[in-house]
Gaussian input, Z-matrix of N, CA and C with variables (Angstrom, degrees):
# hf/3-21g

backbone

0 1
 N
 C     1     B1
 C     2     B2     1     A1
 N     3     B3     2     A2     1     D1
 C     4     B4     3     A3     2     D2
 C     5     B5     4     A4     3     D3
 N     6     B6     5     A5     4     D4
 C     7     B7     6     A6     5     D5
 C     8     B8     7     A7     6     D6
 N     9     B9     8     A8     7     D7
 C    10    B10     9     A9     8     D8
 C    11    B11    10    A10     9     D9
 N    12    B12    11    A11    10    D10
 C    13    B13    12    A12    11    D11
 C    14    B14    13    A13    12    D12
 N    15    B15    14    A14    13    D13
 C    16    B16    15    A15    14    D14
 C    17    B17    16    A16    15    D15
 N    18    B18    17    A17    16    D16
 C    19    B19    18    A18    17    D17
 C    20    B20    19    A19    18    D18
 N    21    B21    20    A20    19    D19
 C    22    B22    21    A21    20    D20
 C    23    B23    22    A22    21    D21
 N    24    B24    23    A23    22    D22
 C    25    B25    24    A24    23    D23
 C    26    B26    25    A25    24    D24
 N    27    B27    26    A26    25    D25
 C    28    B28    27    A27    26    D26
 C    29    B29    28    A28    27    D27
 N    30    B30    29    A29    28    D28
 C    31    B31    30    A30    29    D29
 C    32    B32    31    A31    30    D30
 N    33    B33    32    A32    31    D31
 C    34    B34    33    A33    32    D32
 C    35    B35    34    A34    33    D33
 N    36    B36    35    A35    34    D34
 C    37    B37    36    A36    35    D35
 C    38    B38    37    A37    36    D36
 N    39    B39    38    A38    37    D37
 C    40    B40    39    A39    38    D38
 C    41    B41    40    A40    39    D39
 N    42    B42    41    A41    40    D40
 C    43    B43    42    A42    41    D41
 C    44    B44    43    A43    42    D42
 N    45    B45    44    A44    43    D43
 C    46    B46    45    A45    44    D44
 C    47    B47    46    A46    45    D45
 N    48    B48    47    A47    46    D46
 C    49    B49    48    A48    47    D47
 C    50    B50    49    A49    48    D48
 N    51    B51    50    A50    49    D49
 C    52    B52    51    A51    50    D50
 C    53    B53    52    A52    51    D51
 N    54    B54    53    A53    52    D52
 C    55    B55    54    A54    53    D53
 C    56    B56    55    A55    54    D54
 N    57    B57    56    A56    55    D55
 C    58    B58    57    A57    56    D56
 C    59    B59    58    A58    57    D57
 N    60    B60    59    A59    58    D58
 C    61    B61    60    A60    59    D59
 C    62    B62    61    A61    60    D60
 N    63    B63    62    A62    61    D61
 C    64    B64    63    A63    62    D62
 C    65    B65    64    A64    63    D63
 N    66    B66    65    A65    64    D64
 C    67    B67    66    A66    65    D65
 C    68    B68    67    A67    66    D66
 N    69    B69    68    A68    67    D67
 C    70    B70    69    A69    68    D68
 C    71    B71    70    A70    69    D69
 N    72    B72    71    A71    70    D70
 C    73    B73    72    A72    71    D71
 C    74    B74    73    A73    72    D72
 N    75    B75    74    A74    73    D73
 C    76    B76    75    A75    74    D74
 C    77    B77    76    A76    75    D75
 N    78    B78    77    A77    76    D76
 C    79    B79    78    A78    77    D77
 C    80    B80    79    A79    78    D78
 N    81    B81    80    A80    79    D79
 C    82    B82    81    A81    80    D80
 C    83    B83    82    A82    81    D81
 N    84    B84    83    A83    82    D82
 C    85    B85    84    A84    83    D83
 C    86    B86    85    A85    84    D84
 N    87    B87    86    A86    85    D85
 C    88    B88    87    A87    86    D86
 C    89    B89    88    A88    87    D87
 N    90    B90    89    A89    88    D88
 C    91    B91    90    A90    89    D89
 C    92    B92    91    A91    90    D90
 N    93    B93    92    A92    91    D91
 C    94    B94    93    A93    92    D92
 C    95    B95    94    A94    93    D93
 N    96    B96    95    A95    94    D94
 C    97    B97    96    A96    95    D95
 C    98    B98    97    A97    96    D96
 N    99    B99    98    A98    97    D97
 C   100   B100    99    A99    98    D98
 C   101   B101   100   A100    99    D99
 N   102   B102   101   A101   100   D100
 C   103   B103   102   A102   101   D101
 C   104   B104   103   A103   102   D102
 N   105   B105   104   A104   103   D103
 C   106   B106   105   A105   104   D104
 C   107   B107   106   A106   105   D105
 N   108   B108   107   A107   106   D106
 C   109   B109   108   A108   107   D107
 C   110   B110   109   A109   108   D108
 N   111   B111   110   A110   109   D109
 C   112   B112   111   A111   110   D110
 C   113   B113   112   A112   111   D111
 N   114   B114   113   A113   112   D112
 C   115   B115   114   A114   113   D113
 C   116   B116   115   A115   114   D114
 N   117   B117   116   A116   115   D115
 C   118   B118   117   A117   116   D116
 C   119   B119   118   A118   117   D117
 N   120   B120   119   A119   118   D118
 C   121   B121   120   A120   119   D119
 C   122   B122   121   A121   120   D120
 N   123   B123   122   A122   121   D121
 C   124   B124   123   A123   122   D122
 C   125   B125   124   A124   123   D123
 N   126   B126   125   A125   124   D124
 C   127   B127   126   A126   125   D125
 C   128   B128   127   A127   126   D126
 N   129   B129   128   A128   127   D127
 C   130   B130   129   A129   128   D128
 C   131   B131   130   A130   129   D129
 N   132   B132   131   A131   130   D130
 C   133   B133   132   A132   131   D131
 C   134   B134   133   A133   132   D132
 N   135   B135   134   A134   133   D133
 C   136   B136   135   A135   134   D134
 C   137   B137   136   A136   135   D135
 N   138   B138   137   A137   136   D136
 C   139   B139   138   A138   137   D137
 C   140   B140   139   A139   138   D138
 N   141   B141   140   A140   139   D139
 C   142   B142   141   A141   140   D140
 C   143   B143   142   A142   141   D141
 N   144   B144   143   A143   142   D142
 C   145   B145   144   A144   143   D143
 C   146   B146   145   A145   144   D144
 N   147   B147   146   A146   145   D145
 C   148   B148   147   A147   146   D146
 C   149   B149   148   A148   147   D147
 N   150   B150   149   A149   148   D148
 C   151   B151   150   A150   149   D149
 C   152   B152   151   A151   150   D150
 N   153   B153   152   A152   151   D151
 C   154   B154   153   A153   152   D152
 C   155   B155   154   A154   153   D153
 N   156   B156   155   A155   154   D154
 C   157   B157   156   A156   155   D155
 C   158   B158   157   A157   156   D156
 N   159   B159   158   A158   157   D157
 C   160   B160   159   A159   158   D158
 C   161   B161   160   A160   159   D159
 N   162   B162   161   A161   160   D160
 C   163   B163   162   A162   161   D161
 C   164   B164   163   A163   162   D162
 N   165   B165   164   A164   163   D163
 C   166   B166   165   A165   164   D164
 C   167   B167   166   A166   165   D165
 N   168   B168   167   A167   166   D166
 C   169   B169   168   A168   167   D167
 C   170   B170   169   A169   168   D168
 N   171   B171   170   A170   169   D169
 C   172   B172   171   A171   170   D170
 C   173   B173   172   A172   171   D171
 N   174   B174   173   A173   172   D172
 C   175   B175   174   A174   173   D173
 C   176   B176   175   A175   174   D174
 N   177   B177   176   A176   175   D175
 C   178   B178   177   A177   176   D176
 C   179   B179   178   A178   177   D177
 N   180   B180   179   A179   178   D178
 C   181   B181   180   A180   179   D179
 C   182   B182   181   A181   180   D180
 N   183   B183   182   A182   181   D181
 C   184   B184   183   A183   182   D182
 C   185   B185   184   A184   183   D183
 N   186   B186   185   A185   184   D184
 C   187   B187   186   A186   185   D185
 C   188   B188   187   A187   186   D186
 N   189   B189   188   A188   187   D187
 C   190   B190   189   A189   188   D188
 C   191   B191   190   A190   189   D189
 N   192   B192   191   A191   190   D190
 C   193   B193   192   A192   191   D191
 C   194   B194   193   A193   192   D192
 N   195   B195   194   A194   193   D193
 C   196   B196   195   A195   194   D194
 C   197   B197   196   A196   195   D195
 N   198   B198   197   A197   196   D196
 C   199   B199   198   A198   197   D197
 C   200   B200   199   A199   198   D198
 N   201   B201   200   A200   199   D199
 C   202   B202   201   A201   200   D200
 C   203   B203   202   A202   201   D201
 N   204   B204   203   A203   202   D202
 C   205   B205   204   A204   203   D203
 C   206   B206   205   A205   204   D204
 N   207   B207   206   A206   205   D205
 C   208   B208   207   A207   206   D206
 C   209   B209   208   A208   207   D207
 N   210   B210   209   A209   208   D208
 C   211   B211   210   A210   209   D209
 C   212   B212   211   A211   210   D210
 N   213   B213   212   A212   211   D211
 C   214   B214   213   A213   212   D212
 C   215   B215   214   A214   213   D213
 N   216   B216   215   A215   214   D214
 C   217   B217   216   A216   215   D215
 C   218   B218   217   A217   216   D216
 N   219   B219   218   A218   217   D217
 C   220   B220   219   A219   218   D218
 C   221   B221   220   A220   219   D219
 N   222   B222   221   A221   220   D220
 C   223   B223   222   A222   221   D221
 C   224   B224   223   A223   222   D222
 N   225   B225   224   A224   223   D223
 C   226   B226   225   A225   224   D224
 C   227   B227   226   A226   225   D225
 N   228   B228   227   A227   226   D226
 C   229   B229   228   A228   227   D227
 C   230   B230   229   A229   228   D228
 N   231   B231   230   A230   229   D229
 C   232   B232   231   A231   230   D230
 C   233   B233   232   A232   231   D231
 N   234   B234   233   A233   232   D232
 C   235   B235   234   A234   233   D233
 C   236   B236   235   A235   234   D234
 N   237   B237   236   A236   235   D235
 C   238   B238   237   A237   236   D236
 C   239   B239   238   A238   237   D237
 N   240   B240   239   A239   238   D238
 C   241   B241   240   A240   239   D239
 C   242   B242   241   A241   240   D240
 N   243   B243   242   A242   241   D241
 C   244   B244   243   A243   242   D242
 C   245   B245   244   A244   243   D243
 N   246   B246   245   A245   244   D244
 C   247   B247   246   A246   245   D245
 C   248   B248   247   A247   246   D246
 N   249   B249   248   A248   247   D247
 C   250   B250   249   A249   248   D248
 C   251   B251   250   A250   249   D249
 N   252   B252   251   A251   250   D250
 C   253   B253   252   A252   251   D251
 C   254   B254   253   A253   252   D252
 N   255   B255   254   A254   253   D253
 C   256   B256   255   A255   254   D254
 C   257   B257   256   A256   255   D255
 N   258   B258   257   A257   256   D256
 C   259   B259   258   A258   257   D257
 C   260   B260   259   A259   258   D258
 N   261   B261   260   A260   259   D259
 C   262   B262   261   A261   260   D260
 C   263   B263   262   A262   261   D261
 N   264   B264   263   A263   262   D262
 C   265   B265   264   A264   263   D263
 C   266   B266   265   A265   264   D264
 N   267   B267   266   A266   265   D265
 C   268   B268   267   A267   266   D266
 C   269   B269   268   A268   267   D267
 N   270   B270   269   A269   268   D268
 C   271   B271   270   A270   269   D269
 C   272   B272   271   A271   270   D270
 N   273   B273   272   A272   271   D271
 C   274   B274   273   A273   272   D272
 C   275   B275   274   A274   273   D273
 N   276   B276   275   A275   274   D274
 C   277   B277   276   A276   275   D275
 C   278   B278   277   A277   276   D276
 N   279   B279   278   A278   277   D277
 C   280   B280   279   A279   278   D278
 C   281   B281   280   A280   279   D279
 N   282   B282   281   A281   280   D280
 C   283   B283   282   A282   281   D281
 C   284   B284   283   A283   282   D282
 N   285   B285   284   A284   283   D283
 C   286   B286   285   A285   284   D284
 C   287   B287   286   A286   285   D285
 N   288   B288   287   A287   286   D286
 C   289   B289   288   A288   287   D287
 C   290   B290   289   A289   288   D288
 N   291   B291   290   A290   289   D289
 C   292   B292   291   A291   290   D290
 C   293   B293   292   A292   291   D291
 N   294   B294   293   A293   292   D292
 C   295   B295   294   A294   293   D293
 C   296   B296   295   A295   294   D294
 N   297   B297   296   A296   295   D295
 C   298   B298   297   A297   296   D296
 C   299   B299   298   A298   297   D297
 N   300   B300   299   A299   298   D298
 C   301   B301   300   A300   299   D299
 C   302   B302   301   A301   300   D300
 N   303   B303   302   A302   301   D301
 C   304   B304   303   A303   302   D302
 C   305   B305   304   A304   303   D303
 N   306   B306   305   A305   304   D304
 C   307   B307   306   A306   305   D305
 C   308   B308   307   A307   306   D306
 N   309   B309   308   A308   307   D307
 C   310   B310   309   A309   308   D308
 C   311   B311   310   A310   309   D309
 N   312   B312   311   A311   310   D310
 C   313   B313   312   A312   311   D311
 C   314   B314   313   A313   312   D312
 N   315   B315   314   A314   313   D313
 C   316   B316   315   A315   314   D314
 C   317   B317   316   A316   315   D315
 N   318   B318   317   A317   316   D316
 C   319   B319   318   A318   317   D317
 C   320   B320   319   A319   318   D318

   B1=1.4685
   B2=1.5427
   B3=1.3261
   B4=1.4460
   B5=1.5485
   B6=1.1958
   B7=1.4868
   B8=1.4836
   B9=1.3040
   B10=1.5045
   B11=1.5765
   B12=1.3153
   B13=1.5001
   B14=1.5138
   B15=1.2840
   B16=1.4712
   B17=1.5613
   B18=1.4151
   B19=1.4713
   B20=1.4877
   B21=1.4313
   B22=1.3540
   B23=1.5525
   B24=1.2635
   B25=1.4977
   B26=1.4637
   B27=1.2067
   B28=1.6028
   B29=1.4325
   B30=1.3195
   B31=1.3854
   B32=1.5997
   B33=1.3342
   B34=1.4161
   B35=1.5086
   B36=1.3674
   B37=1.5411
   B38=1.5477
   B39=1.4046
   B40=1.4278
   B41=1.5786
   B42=1.2731
   B43=1.4386
   B44=1.4736
   B45=1.3872
   B46=1.3691
   B47=1.5340
   B48=1.3591
   B49=1.4299
   B50=1.4846
   B51=1.2932
   B52=1.4676
   B53=1.5676
   B54=1.2813
   B55=1.4786
   B56=1.5165
   B57=1.3086
   B58=1.4887
   B59=1.4552
   B60=1.3495
   B61=1.4380
   B62=1.5275
   B63=1.2884
   B64=1.5030
   B65=1.5464
   B66=1.3236
   B67=1.5932
   B68=1.4531
   B69=1.3516
   B70=1.4461
   B71=1.4307
   B72=1.3119
   B73=1.4429
   B74=1.5525
   B75=1.2852
   B76=1.3832
   B77=1.4053
   B78=1.3133
   B79=1.3918
   B80=1.5215
   B81=1.3089
   B82=1.4628
   B83=1.5364
   B84=1.3364
   B85=1.4905
   B86=1.4707
   B87=1.3117
   B88=1.4679
   B89=1.4088
   B90=1.3928
   B91=1.4684
   B92=1.5145
   B93=1.3057
   B94=1.5409
   B95=1.4053
   B96=1.2854
   B97=1.4843
   B98=1.5644
   B99=1.4130
   B100=1.3851
   B101=1.5802
   B102=1.3796
   B103=1.4246
   B104=1.5919
   B105=1.3297
   B106=1.4189
   B107=1.4923
   B108=1.4028
   B109=1.5134
   B110=1.4757
   B111=1.3533
   B112=1.5046
   B113=1.4999
   B114=1.3798
   B115=1.4611
   B116=1.5189
   B117=1.1867
   B118=1.6712
   B119=1.4566
   B120=1.4112
   B121=1.4213
   B122=1.4905
   B123=1.3329
   B124=1.4850
   B125=1.5500
   B126=1.3451
   B127=1.4865
   B128=1.5333
   B129=1.3468
   B130=1.4819
   B131=1.5417
   B132=1.3466
   B133=1.4475
   B134=1.5413
   B135=1.3668
   B136=1.3841
   B137=1.5415
   B138=1.2787
   B139=1.5712
   B140=1.4590
   B141=1.4317
   B142=1.3881
   B143=1.4600
   B144=1.3103
   B145=1.4463
   B146=1.5107
   B147=1.3719
   B148=1.3776
   B149=1.4977
   B150=1.2531
   B151=1.4927
   B152=1.4641
   B153=1.3307
   B154=1.4637
   B155=1.4824
   B156=1.3694
   B157=1.4554
   B158=1.5722
   B159=1.2923
   B160=1.4512
   B161=1.5899
   B162=1.3654
   B163=1.4404
   B164=1.5738
   B165=1.3293
   B166=1.4345
   B167=1.5320
   B168=1.3961
   B169=1.5028
   B170=1.5089
   B171=1.4058
   B172=1.4849
   B173=1.5987
   B174=1.2608
   B175=1.4481
   B176=1.4779
   B177=1.3606
   B178=1.4296
   B179=1.6316
   B180=1.2996
   B181=1.4885
   B182=1.5004
   B183=1.3352
   B184=1.5658
   B185=1.5574
   B186=1.3415
   B187=1.5550
   B188=1.3942
   B189=1.4066
   B190=1.4475
   B191=1.5707
   B192=1.2740
   B193=1.4335
   B194=1.6156
   B195=1.2308
   B196=1.4708
   B197=1.5712
   B198=1.2579
   B199=1.5270
   B200=1.5252
   B201=1.3942
   B202=1.4014
   B203=1.6175
   B204=1.2939
   B205=1.5067
   B206=1.5079
   B207=1.3337
   B208=1.5476
   B209=1.5449
   B210=1.3389
   B211=1.4414
   B212=1.5603
   B213=1.2789
   B214=1.5057
   B215=1.5079
   B216=1.4103
   B217=1.3926
   B218=1.4935
   B219=1.2625
   B220=1.4798
   B221=1.6242
   B222=1.3265
   B223=1.3984
   B224=1.4994
   B225=1.3254
   B226=1.4350
   B227=1.5101
   B228=1.4081
   B229=1.3805
   B230=1.5332
   B231=1.3214
   B232=1.4198
   B233=1.5125
   B234=1.3241
   B235=1.4116
   B236=1.5710
   B237=1.2780
   B238=1.4799
   B239=1.5221
   B240=1.3516
   B241=1.3960
   B242=1.5659
   B243=1.2650
   B244=1.4136
   B245=1.5198
   B246=1.3279
   B247=1.4980
   B248=1.5495
   B249=1.3084
   B250=1.5198
   B251=1.3753
   B252=1.3602
   B253=1.4651
   B254=1.6432
   B255=1.3147
   B256=1.4503
   B257=1.5503
   B258=1.2249
   B259=1.4038
   B260=1.6429
   B261=1.3826
   B262=1.4010
   B263=1.5717
   B264=1.3876
   B265=1.4954
   B266=1.4515
   B267=1.3708
   B268=1.4365
   B269=1.6892
   B270=1.2660
   B271=1.4521
   B272=1.4988
   B273=1.3733
   B274=1.4847
   B275=1.5476
   B276=1.2863
   B277=1.3052
   B278=1.5586
   B279=1.2758
   B280=1.4815
   B281=1.5270
   B282=1.2946
   B283=1.4396
   B284=1.4123
   B285=1.3563
   B286=1.5198
   B287=1.5417
   B288=1.3077
   B289=1.5052
   B290=1.4707
   B291=1.2854
   B292=1.4703
   B293=1.5773
   B294=1.2441
   B295=1.4401
   B296=1.5312
   B297=1.3120
   B298=1.4685
   B299=1.4211
   B300=1.3226
   B301=1.4479
   B302=1.5996
   B303=1.2571
   B304=1.5362
   B305=1.5095
   B306=1.3366
   B307=1.4128
   B308=1.5068
   B309=1.3533
   B310=1.4119
   B311=1.5026
   B312=1.2990
   B313=1.4260
   B314=1.5312
   B315=1.2422
   B316=1.4361
   B317=1.5288
   B318=1.3049
   B319=1.4250
   B320=1.5111
   A1=112.19
   A2=117.16
   A3=119.31
   A4=111.08
   A5=117.91
   A6=123.42
   A7=110.01
   A8=113.92
   A9=122.72
   A10=104.23
   A11=116.26
   A12=118.48
   A13=107.03
   A14=121.16
   A15=124.52
   A16=111.16
   A17=111.32
   A18=120.14
   A19=104.56
   A20=119.50
   A21=119.03
   A22=111.67
   A23=116.14
   A24=119.80
   A25=114.66
   A26=117.53
   A27=123.35
   A28=111.03
   A29=122.30
   A30=126.21
   A31=113.49
   A32=118.49
   A33=125.45
   A34=111.88
   A35=110.64
   A36=118.02
   A37=101.91
   A38=111.47
   A39=117.30
   A40=106.55
   A41=116.42
   A42=123.12
   A43=113.51
   A44=120.04
   A45=124.64
   A46=110.35
   A47=116.72
   A48=125.20
   A49=112.10
   A50=114.42
   A51=124.02
   A52=107.97
   A53=118.68
   A54=121.89
   A55=109.82
   A56=115.15
   A57=121.67
   A58=109.31
   A59=112.87
   A60=123.19
   A61=108.95
   A62=123.30
   A63=123.90
   A64=110.03
   A65=116.64
   A66=116.27
   A67=113.65
   A68=119.81
   A69=120.60
   A70=114.01
   A71=119.44
   A72=124.23
   A73=109.88
   A74=118.05
   A75=123.47
   A76=118.00
   A77=125.61
   A78=127.93
   A79=110.01
   A80=117.56
   A81=120.43
   A82=106.75
   A83=116.81
   A84=117.79
   A85=108.07
   A86=112.49
   A87=123.36
   A88=113.23
   A89=120.49
   A90=119.00
   A91=102.23
   A92=113.15
   A93=117.47
   A94=108.10
   A95=124.47
   A96=130.58
   A97=112.68
   A98=112.92
   A99=118.73
   A100=112.19
   A101=115.06
   A102=119.97
   A103=108.55
   A104=112.72
   A105=123.11
   A106=109.56
   A107=116.48
   A108=115.95
   A109=115.04
   A110=115.53
   A111=124.17
   A112=108.32
   A113=117.33
   A114=124.36
   A115=110.85
   A116=113.50
   A117=119.75
   A118=108.44
   A119=112.89
   A120=117.17
   A121=112.63
   A122=119.07
   A123=122.68
   A124=110.94
   A125=115.34
   A126=118.27
   A127=110.76
   A128=113.63
   A129=117.59
   A130=115.69
   A131=110.60
   A132=117.62
   A133=116.68
   A134=113.35
   A135=121.10
   A136=111.52
   A137=114.64
   A138=118.71
   A139=111.69
   A140=117.22
   A141=115.13
   A142=111.96
   A143=119.90
   A144=119.51
   A145=112.45
   A146=117.85
   A147=119.23
   A148=114.94
   A149=118.69
   A150=122.74
   A151=113.47
   A152=118.91
   A153=123.38
   A154=111.40
   A155=114.00
   A156=121.17
   A157=113.16
   A158=113.40
   A159=116.88
   A160=108.38
   A161=112.17
   A162=117.07
   A163=111.76
   A164=116.32
   A165=124.09
   A166=110.80
   A167=117.23
   A168=120.90
   A169=111.00
   A170=115.41
   A171=118.68
   A172=113.48
   A173=114.60
   A174=119.51
   A175=114.76
   A176=116.52
   A177=120.16
   A178=111.92
   A179=113.13
   A180=118.02
   A181=112.52
   A182=113.84
   A183=119.03
   A184=111.17
   A185=115.35
   A186=121.51
   A187=110.13
   A188=115.83
   A189=123.24
   A190=108.84
   A191=117.22
   A192=119.99
   A193=110.94
   A194=120.13
   A195=119.09
   A196=113.92
   A197=115.47
   A198=116.52
   A199=103.80
   A200=113.80
   A201=124.47
   A202=108.37
   A203=112.21
   A204=115.91
   A205=108.56
   A206=113.33
   A207=117.52
   A208=102.39
   A209=114.74
   A210=120.65
   A211=112.86
   A212=115.57
   A213=119.95
   A214=110.83
   A215=112.02
   A216=119.88
   A217=106.73
   A218=119.40
   A219=125.80
   A220=108.78
   A221=111.51
   A222=117.80
   A223=109.61
   A224=117.25
   A225=121.20
   A226=107.02
   A227=116.68
   A228=121.51
   A229=105.28
   A230=116.48
   A231=124.98
   A232=110.13
   A233=118.80
   A234=122.64
   A235=117.23
   A236=111.67
   A237=119.17
   A238=110.83
   A239=119.01
   A240=124.83
   A241=111.18
   A242=116.79
   A243=124.01
   A244=108.25
   A245=118.99
   A246=124.80
   A247=105.50
   A248=116.33
   A249=120.17
   A250=112.32
   A251=119.16
   A252=124.76
   A253=106.90
   A254=117.68
   A255=117.76
   A256=109.34
   A257=116.29
   A258=124.45
   A259=107.57
   A260=116.66
   A261=122.98
   A262=111.65
   A263=111.04
   A264=116.31
   A265=113.81
   A266=115.31
   A267=121.53
   A268=107.16
   A269=118.89
   A270=120.96
   A271=108.36
   A272=113.07
   A273=120.35
   A274=112.23
   A275=118.99
   A276=125.01
   A277=118.63
   A278=111.64
   A279=118.03
   A280=111.90
   A281=117.77
   A282=120.88
   A283=121.34
   A284=116.05
   A285=118.57
   A286=111.56
   A287=113.78
   A288=116.99
   A289=111.51
   A290=122.37
   A291=120.16
   A292=108.93
   A293=116.26
   A294=123.33
   A295=109.96
   A296=117.86
   A297=120.31
   A298=115.81
   A299=120.88
   A300=124.17
   A301=109.70
   A302=114.72
   A303=117.24
   A304=111.39
   A305=114.84
   A306=121.63
   A307=117.52
   A308=115.57
   A309=119.95
   A310=118.89
   A311=119.45
   A312=124.36
   A313=113.66
   A314=116.82
   A315=119.96
   A316=112.09
   A317=117.79
   A318=122.05
   A319=112.22
   D1=140.14
   D2=179.98
   D3=-73.56
   D4=120.76
   D5=-177.37
   D6=-81.11
   D7=168.96
   D8=178.62
   D9=-60.29
   D10=-40.51
   D11=-173.39
   D12=-65.26
   D13=-36.32
   D14=-179.71
   D15=-66.31
   D16=-41.08
   D17=-179.19
   D18=-64.21
   D19=-43.13
   D20=-172.28
   D21=-69.79
   D22=-35.10
   D23=174.49
   D24=-69.34
   D25=-37.63
   D26=-179.56
   D27=-71.31
   D28=-43.14
   D29=-166.61
   D30=-111.67
   D31=2.86
   D32=-178.32
   D33=54.42
   D34=51.46
   D35=177.11
   D36=-126.06
   D37=145.19
   D38=178.62
   D39=-119.18
   D40=114.22
   D41=172.35
   D42=-80.53
   D43=111.02
   D44=-178.89
   D45=-82.39
   D46=-44.25
   D47=178.62
   D48=-149.37
   D49=135.06
   D50=175.23
   D51=-128.96
   D52=126.26
   D53=179.08
   D54=-150.75
   D55=152.08
   D56=-177.56
   D57=-114.36
   D58=152.62
   D59=163.20
   D60=-116.14
   D61=-168.80
   D62=-175.85
   D63=-61.93
   D64=-39.90
   D65=-175.24
   D66=-132.31
   D67=22.27
   D68=176.10
   D69=-159.73
   D70=163.36
   D71=-179.80
   D72=-119.78
   D73=136.35
   D74=168.43
   D75=-103.57
   D76=126.84
   D77=179.94
   D78=-124.76
   D79=121.73
   D80=172.15
   D81=-105.13
   D82=118.96
   D83=-174.95
   D84=-139.60
   D85=165.10
   D86=166.05
   D87=-120.51
   D88=143.35
   D89=-175.65
   D90=-152.31
   D91=168.03
   D92=177.84
   D93=-72.99
   D94=145.25
   D95=-172.49
   D96=-58.51
   D97=-22.69
   D98=-176.58
   D99=-71.43
   D100=-17.21
   D101=-177.28
   D102=-99.38
   D103=115.32
   D104=-177.87
   D105=-64.01
   D106=139.66
   D107=176.95
   D108=-53.20
   D109=-37.82
   D110=-177.23
   D111=-61.53
   D112=-39.94
   D113=176.55
   D114=-60.07
   D115=-42.36
   D116=-179.93
   D117=-60.42
   D118=-48.77
   D119=-178.09
   D120=-62.62
   D121=-45.88
   D122=177.09
   D123=-57.54
   D124=-44.39
   D125=-178.66
   D126=-64.05
   D127=-45.29
   D128=176.75
   D129=-55.90
   D130=-57.11
   D131=175.94
   D132=-52.19
   D133=-48.11
   D134=-174.35
   D135=-62.96
   D136=-46.46
   D137=-176.51
   D138=-73.01
   D139=-37.28
   D140=-177.59
   D141=-73.71
   D142=-37.70
   D143=-178.39
   D144=-71.89
   D145=-35.60
   D146=173.65
   D147=-62.27
   D148=-44.25
   D149=174.21
   D150=-65.03
   D151=-35.48
   D152=-177.96
   D153=-68.20
   D154=-45.54
   D155=177.32
   D156=-64.80
   D157=-36.04
   D158=178.20
   D159=-63.55
   D160=-44.36
   D161=-175.46
   D162=-73.93
   D163=-32.29
   D164=-175.65
   D165=-131.15
   D166=75.90
   D167=-167.57
   D168=-64.57
   D169=-32.81
   D170=-179.72
   D171=-63.74
   D172=-27.30
   D173=-179.02
   D174=-55.23
   D175=-42.60
   D176=-179.50
   D177=-63.52
   D178=-34.50
   D179=175.61
   D180=-63.89
   D181=-37.24
   D182=-171.96
   D183=-80.44
   D184=-15.93
   D185=-178.40
   D186=-82.20
   D187=152.84
   D188=175.20
   D189=-63.58
   D190=119.32
   D191=-179.55
   D192=59.49
   D193=16.32
   D194=-177.88
   D195=68.59
   D196=18.20
   D197=-175.49
   D198=-103.64
   D199=133.84
   D200=-178.56
   D201=-99.75
   D202=-46.86
   D203=179.31
   D204=-100.16
   D205=148.41
   D206=174.86
   D207=-76.70
   D208=168.83
   D209=-177.97
   D210=-76.42
   D211=-28.54
   D212=-172.36
   D213=-82.01
   D214=175.04
   D215=172.22
   D216=-169.53
   D217=155.24
   D218=173.08
   D219=-114.25
   D220=140.43
   D221=177.85
   D222=-133.45
   D223=132.44
   D224=174.87
   D225=-135.13
   D226=146.70
   D227=-173.60
   D228=-99.70
   D229=152.28
   D230=173.18
   D231=-122.54
   D232=109.77
   D233=-175.27
   D234=-89.21
   D235=-44.67
   D236=-175.17
   D237=-89.15
   D238=137.65
   D239=-179.85
   D240=-61.69
   D241=-35.22
   D242=-179.72
   D243=-64.73
   D244=-43.90
   D245=178.71
   D246=-67.10
   D247=-38.34
   D248=-178.88
   D249=-51.53
   D250=-47.53
   D251=-175.20
   D252=-65.75
   D253=-33.70
   D254=176.61
   D255=-65.83
   D256=-50.89
   D257=-174.83
   D258=-60.94
   D259=-44.47
   D260=179.33
   D261=-56.36
   D262=-44.87
   D263=178.79
   D264=-63.92
   D265=-40.01
   D266=-177.69
   D267=-66.99
   D268=-42.88
   D269=178.94
   D270=-59.43
   D271=-51.79
   D272=-176.29
   D273=-56.23
   D274=-36.72
   D275=-178.68
   D276=-98.00
   D277=16.67
   D278=-176.23
   D279=-57.20
   D280=127.14
   D281=-176.92
   D282=76.96
   D283=-7.96
   D284=-176.38
   D285=-80.04
   D286=-36.36
   D287=177.71
   D288=-60.58
   D289=-38.03
   D290=175.33
   D291=-62.26
   D292=-46.93
   D293=-179.35
   D294=-57.29
   D295=-45.85
   D296=173.71
   D297=-61.55
   D298=-44.48
   D299=177.78
   D300=-64.57
   D301=-39.61
   D302=178.98
   D303=-60.74
   D304=-42.36
   D305=177.73
   D306=-64.50
   D307=-29.41
   D308=174.44
   D309=-73.06
   D310=-14.57
   D311=175.51
   D312=-59.85
   D313=132.77
   D314=177.08
   D315=-91.95
   D316=-30.93
   D317=-179.41
   D318=-129.58

């Protein structure tokens, strides 16, 4: 399976943080300005789904119309390094706050 390191080297993209929640993925990355954010999303989705279906062929049959990724995506830019750290912590802790709050319930 093509790892994030191999994608980084092949496409000149640096993944700072990748984390998942139940129904979406957050990626914090740096890339050369010549690479459009949409191109990065397409590369990531294309490579990951191809490798996933190769590894788990039955998965494609079980999915709605054989589609793993939704067509849409959201992109936001982070310009300031101070803000970068906040976003990085958010991505790293994606979904964990809900788990912690759930564990605190007594009843």
